[in-house]
N, CA, C and O atoms as a MOPAC input file, in Angstrom:
PM7 MOZYME 1SCF
protein

 N      0.82600 1    -1.45000 1    -0.17200 1
 C     -0.19600 1     0.45800 1     0.08300 1
 C      0.44600 1     1.08200 1     0.16800 1
 O      1.23100 1     1.02000 1     1.11400 1
 N      0.52100 1     2.13000 1    -0.81700 1
 C      1.04300 1     3.47600 1    -0.07400 1
 C      1.41900 1     4.01500 1     0.73600 1
 O      0.37700 1     4.31400 1     1.31800 1
 N      2.17000 1     4.40500 1     1.27100 1
 C      3.03700 1     5.56400 1     2.72400 1
 C      1.91500 1     6.53300 1     2.89400 1
 O      1.22600 1     6.76500 1     3.88800 1
 N      1.89200 1     7.00200 1     1.79700 1
 C      0.64800 1     8.38400 1     2.10700 1
 C     -0.27200 1     7.81300 1     2.32000 1
 O     -0.76800 1     8.09500 1     3.41100 1
 N     -1.12900 1     6.58700 1     1.37000 1
 C     -2.96700 1     6.48800 1     1.57500 1
 C     -2.43800 1     5.67500 1     3.46800 1
 O     -3.19700 1     5.77700 1     4.43100 1
 N     -1.44300 1     5.15900 1     3.52400 1
 C     -1.58700 1     4.66200 1     4.84300 1
 C     -1.44400 1     6.03700 1     6.33800 1
 O     -1.54800 1     5.99400 1     7.56300 1
 N     -1.19000 1     6.99600 1     5.41300 1
 C     -0.57700 1     8.29300 1     6.33800 1
 C     -2.45500 1     8.78400 1     6.44000 1
 O     -3.07500 1     8.98600 1     7.48300 1
 N     -2.90100 1     8.85200 1     5.27800 1
 C     -4.29500 1     9.30100 1     5.60300 1
 C     -5.39800 1     8.43300 1     6.07000 1
 O     -6.45700 1     8.90900 1     6.48000 1
 N     -5.16000 1     7.17300 1     6.01300 1
 C     -5.77400 1     6.17600 1     6.69400 1
 C     -6.46200 1     5.88400 1     8.29900 1
 O     -7.46200 1     5.39600 1     8.82500 1
 N     -4.66400 1     6.81000 1     8.77800 1
 C     -4.09500 1     6.49700 1    10.09000 1
 C     -4.83300 1     7.92300 1    11.22700 1
 O     -5.32000 1     8.02700 1    12.35200 1
 N     -4.41500 1     9.03600 1     9.72700 1
 C     -5.35800 1    10.60100 1    10.56300 1
 C     -6.29100 1    10.52300 1    10.69300 1
 O     -6.62500 1    11.13400 1    11.70800 1
 N     -7.70600 1     9.70100 1     9.82100 1
 C     -8.72600 1     9.77000 1     9.34900 1
 C     -9.38900 1     9.48300 1    11.00800 1
 O     -9.98800 1    10.13700 1    11.86300 1
 N     -8.61900 1     7.44500 1    10.74700 1
 C     -9.29000 1     6.93300 1    11.71300 1
 C     -8.80400 1     7.19800 1    13.82600 1
 O     -9.50900 1     7.05000 1    14.82500 1
 N     -7.32900 1     7.62200 1    13.66500 1
 C     -6.85300 1     9.20800 1    14.49800 1
 C     -8.88700 1     9.87300 1    14.68500 1
 O     -9.83000 1     9.34600 1    15.27500 1
 N     -8.79500 1    11.32100 1    13.78800 1
 C     -9.78400 1    11.70800 1    14.08300 1
 C    -11.21500 1    10.75100 1    14.80700 1
 O    -11.89300 1    11.05700 1    15.78700 1
 N    -11.29300 1     9.94100 1    14.20900 1
 C    -12.80500 1     9.70900 1    14.89400 1
 C    -12.79400 1     8.37700 1    15.97200 1
 O    -13.71800 1     7.89400 1    16.62700 1
 N    -11.48800 1     8.02700 1    15.88400 1
 C    -11.84200 1     7.91600 1    17.46400 1
 C    -11.24800 1     8.68100 1    18.44300 1
 O    -10.62800 1     8.11600 1    19.34400 1
 N    -11.34000 1     9.83700 1    18.40700 1
 C    -10.82700 1    10.73100 1    19.35300 1
 C    -12.70300 1    11.72400 1    19.67100 1
 O    -13.18800 1    12.46900 1    20.52200 1
 N    -13.06300 1    11.17600 1    18.56800 1
 C    -14.56000 1    11.52100 1    18.15100 1
 C    -15.45000 1    10.93900 1    19.03100 1
 O    -16.34700 1    11.57200 1    19.59000 1
 N    -15.15900 1     9.29900 1    19.23500 1
 C    -15.72600 1     8.67600 1    20.12100 1
 C    -15.74500 1     9.52300 1    20.96800 1
 O    -16.50600 1    10.45900 1    21.21000 1
 N    -14.12800 1     8.83600 1    21.77900 1
 C    -13.74400 1     8.97400 1    23.26300 1
 C    -14.39900 1    10.30900 1    23.89500 1
 O    -14.92000 1    10.18000 1    25.00300 1
 N    -14.41800 1    11.83000 1    23.16000 1
 C    -15.27100 1    12.50500 1    23.55100 1
 C    -17.05000 1    12.72600 1    23.46200 1
 O    -17.76700 1    13.44900 1    24.15300 1
 N    -17.45400 1    11.68000 1    22.18600 1
 C    -18.56900 1    11.58500 1    22.62600 1
 C    -18.90700 1    10.45200 1    23.97700 1
 O    -19.95700 1    10.59200 1    24.60400 1
 N    -18.03800 1     9.47600 1    24.30000 1
 C    -18.01700 1     9.13700 1    24.94100 1
 C    -17.91600 1     9.37400 1    26.52700 1
 O    -18.48800 1     8.86500 1    27.49100 1
 N    -17.23700 1    10.06500 1    26.42000 1
 C    -17.26800 1    10.89900 1    27.39300 1
 C    -18.78900 1    11.53800 1    27.96300 1
 O    -19.64700 1    11.36000 1    28.82800 1
 N    -18.62800 1    11.93300 1    27.43800 1
 C    -20.67000 1    13.09000 1    27.83500 1
 C    -21.44100 1    12.47400 1    27.40900 1
 O    -22.31500 1    13.06500 1    26.77600 1
 N    -21.51000 1    11.19300 1    27.51300 1
 C    -22.91000 1     9.79900 1    28.17100 1
 C    -22.81100 1     9.69500 1    29.16200 1
 O    -21.90000 1    10.29000 1    29.73700 1
 N    -23.73400 1     8.85900 1    29.88200 1
 C    -24.09700 1     8.93400 1    31.03700 1
 C    -23.95200 1     7.61000 1    31.15200 1
 O    -24.53600 1     7.04500 1    30.22800 1
 N    -22.95000 1     6.21100 1    32.54800 1
 C    -23.27000 1     4.89200 1    32.02200 1
 C    -23.16700 1     4.44200 1    31.89400 1
 O    -23.00600 1     4.01300 1    33.03700 1
 N    -22.83600 1     2.82500 1    30.70100 1
 C    -22.07300 1     2.19100 1    31.04600 1
 C    -21.65300 1     1.93800 1    29.02900 1
 O    -20.70000 1     1.34100 1    28.52800 1
 N    -23.21500 1     2.92600 1    28.10600 1
 C    -22.61500 1     3.12200 1    26.97400 1
 C    -21.89600 1     3.32000 1    26.59300 1
 O    -21.17800 1     2.72700 1    25.78800 1
 N    -21.82400 1     4.99800 1    27.44600 1
 C    -20.91200 1     5.53500 1    27.58400 1
 C    -18.97200 1     5.17200 1    27.80000 1
 O    -17.97400 1     5.52300 1    27.17000 1
 N    -19.18500 1     4.40500 1    28.89000 1
 C    -17.68600 1     3.86700 1    29.34200 1
 C    -17.50000 1     3.07600 1    27.93200 1
 O    -16.65700 1     3.46800 1    27.12600 1
 N    -18.29300 1     1.98900 1    27.67800 1
 C    -18.33800 1     0.79000 1    26.44800 1
 C    -17.31900 1     2.25400 1    25.05500 1
 O    -16.11000 1     2.38600 1    24.86200 1
 N    -18.08800 1     2.75800 1    24.64300 1
 C    -17.73300 1     4.00800 1    23.84600 1
 C    -16.01500 1     4.07800 1    24.01000 1
 O    -15.31600 1     3.40100 1    23.25500 1
 N    -15.52600 1     4.78500 1    24.85800 1
 C    -14.62200 1     5.49000 1    25.10200 1
 C    -13.47100 1     4.11700 1    25.36400 1
 O    -12.25500 1     4.30000 1    25.30700 1
 N    -14.02500 1     2.89700 1    25.62400 1
 C    -13.37900 1     1.56100 1    25.83800 1
 C    -12.42400 1     1.06700 1    24.26500 1
 O    -11.22000 1     0.95600 1    24.03400 1
 N    -14.23800 1     0.77500 1    23.04200 1
 C    -13.51600 1     1.10200 1    21.99800 1
 C    -12.68500 1     1.81400 1    20.94900 1
 O    -12.26300 1     1.57200 1    19.81800 1
 N    -12.60900 1     3.44300 1    22.40200 1
 C    -11.99800 1     4.20500 1    20.58700 1
 C    -10.64800 1     4.25600 1    21.27200 1
 O     -9.65600 1     4.61100 1    20.63500 1
 N    -10.56200 1     3.83100 1    22.85800 1
 C     -8.73500 1     3.52100 1    23.33700 1
 C     -8.05000 1     2.93700 1    22.67700 1
 O     -6.98300 1     3.32500 1    22.20100 1
 N     -9.08700 1     0.85700 1    22.41700 1
 C     -8.57300 1     0.49000 1    22.42300 1
 C     -8.47200 1     0.67800 1    20.33000 1
 O     -7.94500 1    -0.22900 1    19.68600 1
 N     -9.00600 1     1.83800 1    19.67000 1
 C     -9.10700 1     2.01100 1    18.61100 1
 C     -7.62900 1     2.63600 1    18.06400 1
 O     -6.88200 1     2.45600 1    17.10300 1
 N     -7.68300 1     3.57700 1    19.41100 1
 C     -6.30800 1     4.37600 1    18.94500 1
 C     -5.05600 1     3.47700 1    19.28400 1
 O     -4.31800 1     3.18200 1    18.34400 1
 N     -4.65700 1     2.87100 1    20.95200 1
 C     -3.65600 1     1.89100 1    20.73600 1
 C     -3.32600 1     1.05100 1    19.41700 1
 O     -2.25000 1     0.90500 1    18.83700 1
 N     -4.43200 1     0.61100 1    19.16800 1
 C     -4.13300 1    -0.71900 1    17.65100 1
 C     -3.34700 1     0.31000 1    16.76900 1
 O     -2.27100 1    -0.14500 1    16.38200 1
 N     -3.72800 1     2.07800 1    16.19800 1
 C     -3.49800 1     2.50200 1    15.32700 1
 C     -1.40500 1     3.13500 1    16.11700 1
 O     -0.47100 1     3.25600 1    15.32400 1
 N     -1.20400 1     3.42800 1    17.84900 1
 C      0.00500 1     3.45400 1    17.73400 1
 C      0.67400 1     1.86200 1    17.30200 1
 O      1.58700 1     1.77400 1    16.48100 1
 N      0.15900 1     0.83100 1    17.88500 1
 C      1.18500 1    -0.41600 1    17.75900 1
 C      1.66900 1    -0.42000 1    16.89500 1
 O      2.90000 1    -0.40600 1    16.87700 1
 N      0.72700 1    -0.44600 1    15.45800 1
 C      0.67100 1    -0.54900 1    14.11100 1
 C      1.23700 1     0.46200 1    13.34300 1
 O      1.40800 1     0.39400 1    12.12600 1
 N      1.65200 1     1.80500 1    14.37100 1
 C      2.50400 1     3.16900 1    13.88900 1
 C      3.91700 1     2.39300 1    14.41300 1
 O      4.89000 1     2.35000 1    13.65900 1
 N      3.95200 1     1.80600 1    15.71500 1
 C      5.64200 1     1.17300 1    16.38500 1
 C      5.84900 1     0.48900 1    15.78800 1
 O      7.07000 1     0.44100 1    15.63800 1
 N      4.97300 1    -0.75100 1    14.81800 1
 C      5.20400 1    -1.99700 1    14.26300 1
 C      6.94500 1    -1.75800 1    13.24400 1
 O      8.02600 1    -2.21100 1    13.62100 1
 N      6.79600 1    -1.24400 1    12.43300 1
 C      8.66200 1    -1.41000 1    11.82400 1
 C     10.10000 1    -1.21800 1    13.15600 1
 O     11.05000 1    -1.98400 1    13.31600 1
 N      9.79900 1    -0.01700 1    13.88000 1
 C     10.58800 1     0.39000 1    14.93400 1
 C     11.24500 1    -1.12300 1    15.85500 1
 O     12.41500 1    -1.36000 1    16.15100 1
 N     10.14500 1    -1.85800 1    16.10000 1
 C     10.36600 1    -3.16000 1    16.80200 1
 C     11.44300 1    -4.04500 1    17.00000 1
 O     12.03200 1    -3.68600 1    15.98000 1
 N     12.09100 1    -4.79300 1    17.40900 1
 C     13.50200 1    -4.67600 1    18.33600 1
 C     12.80600 1    -6.56600 1    17.31900 1
 O     13.45800 1    -6.97000 1    16.35600 1
 N     11.69200 1    -7.25900 1    17.74700 1
 C     11.12100 1    -8.30000 1    17.14400 1
 C     10.68100 1    -8.33100 1    15.81300 1
 O     10.16500 1    -9.35100 1    15.35700 1

């Protein structure tokens, strides 16, 4: 895949997950916590994908 396309996909996903995190914080109860948890997992997955080429293993 073209590196520029991967960068744009990551940027769009980061924006989507940040919006989910903010919306989940505004919600009350379990649905808000679940939304924030999904957003956190998504952000961590993007971070893992970004750092994967730099790992030693």
